[in-house]
C-alpha positions as a Python dict, from the first residue, in 0.01 Angstrom:
ca = {
    (1, 'M'): (0, 0, 0),
    (2, 'L'): (220, -99, -293),
    (3, 'F'): (596, -55, -280),
    (4, 'E'): (762, 171, -534),
    (5, 'D'): (852, -45, -832),
    (6, 'T'): (991, 207, -1081),
    (7, 'Y'): (1323, 381, -1132),
    (8, 'K'): (1458, 655, -1357),
    (9, 'T'): (1748, 626, -1600),
    (10, 'V'): (1862, 773, -1931),
    (11, 'E'): (1752, 624, -2261),
    (12, 'T'): (2059, 699, -2474),
    (13, 'V'): (2404, 854, -2459),
    (14, 'S'): (2403, 1231, -2419),
    (15, 'T'): (2671, 1500, -2386),
    (16, 'G'): (2727, 1832, -2214),
    (17, 'I'): (3003, 2091, -2188),
    (18, 'Y'): (3132, 2357, -1951),
    (19, 'K'): (3420, 2602, -2006),
    (20, 'E'): (3607, 2799, -1742),
    (21, 'K'): (3933, 2999, -1768),
    (22, 'G'): (4051, 2808, -2071),
    (23, 'S'): (3968, 2464, -1931),
    (24, 'K'): (3709, 2261, -2116),
    (25, 'F'): (3496, 1999, -1941),
    (26, 'I'): (3318, 1759, -2179),
    (27, 'A'): (3057, 1539, -2009),
    (28, 'F'): (2900, 1214, -2125),
    (29, 'V'): (2609, 1026, -1968),
    (30, 'Y'): (2552, 661, -2059),
    (31, 'P'): (2279, 409, -1976),
    (32, 'V'): (2455, 106, -1823),
    (33, 'K'): (2364, -215, -1641),
    (34, 'T'): (2691, -378, -1535),
    (35, 'E'): (3039, -288, -1412),
    (36, 'A'): (3187, -480, -1705),
    (37, 'E'): (2999, -252, -1944),
    (38, 'I'): (3123, 55, -1753),
    (39, 'K'): (3485, -64, -1777),
    (40, 'I'): (3462, -97, -2157),
    (41, 'I'): (3308, 250, -2196),
    (42, 'L'): (3579, 407, -1980),
    (43, 'E'): (3856, 234, -2173),
    (44, 'N'): (3711, 344, -2507),
    (45, 'L'): (3666, 704, -2393),
    (46, 'R'): (4020, 722, -2255),
    (47, 'R'): (4153, 602, -2590),
    (48, 'E'): (3940, 853, -2783),
    (49, 'Y'): (4032, 1145, -2555),
    (50, 'F'): (4388, 1030, -2484),
    (51, 'D'): (4520, 1387, -2483),
    (52, 'A'): (4288, 1507, -2204),
    (53, 'R'): (4433, 1571, -1857),
    (54, 'H'): (4157, 1397, -1658),
    (55, 'H'): (3875, 1146, -1714),
    (56, 'C'): (3664, 1174, -1398),
    (57, 'Y'): (3344, 982, -1342),
    (58, 'A'): (3067, 850, -1121),
    (59, 'W'): (2820, 568, -1170),
    (60, 'V'): (2518, 416, -999),
    (61, 'L'): (2378, 68, -1062),
    (62, 'G'): (2074, -128, -947),
    (63, 'Y'): (1706, -48, -910),
    (64, 'D'): (1779, 24, -542),
    (65, 'K'): (2087, 238, -627),
    (66, 'S'): (2293, 18, -395),
    (67, 'A'): (2608, 8, -609),
    (68, 'Y'): (2799, 326, -692),
    (69, 'R'): (3149, 462, -737),
    (70, 'T'): (3323, 794, -788),
    (71, 'N'): (3668, 868, -930),
    (72, 'D'): (3863, 1197, -932),
    (73, 'D'): (4132, 1069, -1172),
    (74, 'G'): (4408, 1290, -1036),
    (75, 'E'): (4200, 1594, -945),
    (76, 'P'): (4207, 1702, -577),
    (77, 'S'): (4006, 1457, -365),
    (78, 'G'): (3632, 1521, -374),
    (79, 'T'): (3641, 1787, -646),
    (80, 'A'): (3530, 1578, -945),
    (81, 'G'): (3372, 1237, -879),
    (82, 'R'): (3158, 1356, -587),
    (83, 'P'): (2997, 1653, -766),
    (84, 'I'): (2931, 1430, -1068),
    (85, 'Y'): (2771, 1173, -836),
    (86, 'G'): (2571, 1453, -675),
    (87, 'Q'): (2408, 1532, -1008),
    (88, 'I'): (2311, 1168, -1059),
    (89, 'Q'): (2153, 1175, -713),
    (90, 'S'): (1974, 1506, -760),
    (91, 'H'): (1812, 1374, -1079),
    (92, 'D'): (1724, 1049, -896),
    (93, 'L'): (1888, 830, -1160),
    (94, 'T'): (2030, 480, -1159),
    (95, 'N'): (2193, 248, -1413),
    (96, 'V'): (2393, 546, -1537),
    (97, 'L'): (2757, 638, -1589),
    (98, 'V'): (2865, 1002, -1615),
    (99, 'I'): (3218, 1079, -1733),
    (100, 'V'): (3366, 1429, -1751),
    (101, 'V'): (3677, 1473, -1966),
    (102, 'R'): (3888, 1777, -1878),
    (103, 'Y'): (4126, 1964, -2101),
    (104, 'F'): (4340, 2189, -1880),
    (105, 'G'): (4353, 2551, -1992),
    (106, 'G'): (4662, 2658, -1799),
    (107, 'I'): (4488, 2841, -1516),
    (108, 'K'): (4410, 2658, -1192),
    (109, 'L'): (4045, 2684, -1084),
    (110, 'G'): (4086, 2604, -716),
    (111, 'V'): (3882, 2354, -518),
    (112, 'S'): (3550, 2540, -537),
    (113, 'G'): (3603, 2616, -905),
    (114, 'L'): (3667, 2251, -986),
    (115, 'I'): (3364, 2133, -790),
    (116, 'N'): (3145, 2383, -972),
    (117, 'A'): (3288, 2296, -1314),
    (118, 'Y'): (3242, 1919, -1278),
    (119, 'K'): (2895, 1971, -1133),
    (120, 'L'): (2779, 2198, -1418),
    (121, 'A'): (2930, 1980, -1691),
    (122, 'A'): (2758, 1671, -1549),
    (123, 'M'): (2434, 1864, -1507),
    (124, 'D'): (2444, 1977, -1870),
    (125, 'S'): (2486, 1622, -2000),
    (126, 'I'): (2196, 1495, -1786),
    (127, 'N'): (1973, 1790, -1881),
    (128, 'N'): (2037, 1706, -2247),
    (129, 'A'): (1948, 1339, -2194),
    (130, 'L'): (1613, 1170, -2239),
    (131, 'I'): (1521, 1052, -1888),
    (132, 'V'): (1281, 758, -1879),
    (133, 'E'): (1097, 571, -1605),
    (134, 'K'): (1126, 193, -1605),
    (135, 'T'): (960, -75, -1398),
    (136, 'I'): (1137, -308, -1159),
    (137, 'N'): (1066, -661, -1277),
    (138, 'E'): (1095, -995, -1099),
    (139, 'I'): (1189, -1311, -1287),
    (140, 'Y'): (1043, -1652, -1197),
    (141, 'K'): (1046, -2008, -1323),
    (142, 'L'): (702, -2168, -1328),
    (143, 'E'): (710, -2550, -1328),
    (144, 'F'): (401, -2758, -1411),
    (145, 'P'): (301, -3097, -1559),
    (146, 'Y'): (262, -3111, -1937),
    (147, 'E'): (-114, -3163, -1923),
    (148, 'L'): (-159, -2819, -1761),
    (149, 'I'): (8, -2619, -2040),
    (150, 'N'): (-315, -2441, -2134),
    (151, 'E'): (-378, -2338, -1774),
    (152, 'A'): (-23, -2210, -1735),
    (153, 'M'): (-33, -2011, -2059),
    (154, 'K'): (-372, -1863, -1968),
    (155, 'M'): (-235, -1749, -1635),
    (156, 'M'): (58, -1580, -1809),
    (157, 'K'): (-180, -1397, -2041),
    (158, 'D'): (-428, -1298, -1770),
    (159, 'T'): (-161, -1157, -1539),
    (160, 'G'): (37, -972, -1804),
    (161, 'A'): (357, -1170, -1746),
    (162, 'Q'): (625, -1150, -2015),
    (163, 'I'): (746, -1494, -2121),
    (164, 'I'): (1125, -1526, -2158),
    (165, 'E'): (1170, -1900, -2214),
    (166, 'T'): (952, -2214, -2235),
    (167, 'S'): (999, -2590, -2233),
    (168, 'F'): (705, -2822, -2293),
    (169, 'E'): (845, -3161, -2200),
    (170, 'S'): (698, -3407, -1949),
    (171, 'Q'): (803, -3164, -1675),
    (172, 'S'): (730, -2833, -1841),
    (173, 'Y'): (833, -2484, -1735),
    (174, 'I'): (798, -2118, -1826),
    (175, 'I'): (1052, -1854, -1731),
    (176, 'Y'): (882, -1517, -1715),
    (177, 'K'): (922, -1168, -1580),
    (178, 'I'): (659, -941, -1434),
    (179, 'R'): (638, -599, -1274),
    (180, 'R'): (724, -626, -904),
    (181, 'N'): (388, -500, -774),
    (182, 'L'): (207, -766, -979),
    (183, 'A'): (433, -1059, -887),
    (184, 'K'): (244, -1160, -571),
    (185, 'N'): (-81, -1186, -765),
    (186, 'V'): (74, -1445, -999),
    (187, 'I'): (224, -1641, -710),
    (188, 'S'): (-103, -1640, -518),
    (189, 'R'): (-305, -1746, -819),
    (190, 'S'): (-56, -2019, -904),
    (191, 'E'): (-45, -2166, -554),
    (192, 'Q'): (-416, -2144, -476),
    (193, 'K'): (-567, -2248, -808),
    (194, 'Y'): (-314, -2473, -978),
    (195, 'R'): (-43, -2552, -719),
    (196, 'F'): (230, -2482, -972),
    (197, 'K'): (588, -2469, -844),
    (198, 'M'): (734, -2118, -849),
    (199, 'I'): (1110, -2056, -834),
    (200, 'Y'): (1242, -1702, -788),
    (201, 'I'): (1535, -1627, -1023),
    (202, 'G'): (1609, -1259, -976),
    (203, 'T'): (1512, -894, -1006),
    (204, 'E'): (1600, -646, -1276),
}
């Protein structure tokens, strides 16, 4: 049985909105890959919406959803970041950042009202987004002697590997990526037929 080797994310930036008792909650969902990228987006949004009372958010990174964070940005604990994160989870997304900007309308919403408002604003932005399924890919370095270039290139073509970088010197190599569930086939073929050296670089 093959392991799951796909994940869902959003294709482009999308927005949503929710209004309650004069307060306005503007939500944004972004496709992201790194914490550095998230930091820049947050800084830019805070500058653009400098007059808003709160800039609450949640994000999830990694094909295995192992990295995540929530932030209430001054709202009562658990009333903003967690419900935003809950919407990311319920849509089974990763590599996403959802930010909800709140303009206070003068009337307090209470804990349950805040949770509901941040949840619905986040939900609206995700519902308006184009959700796509992507494959989990593994990246390898294939090392081989120069005289076996043709064999190495044929193997790349036959297995559907995507070539990232090549070097055809005396000790040649190809850096490639391939869908996770197909990676073992390339390794097996390489070791059994050609005895190429395979070096694992990473997963994306």
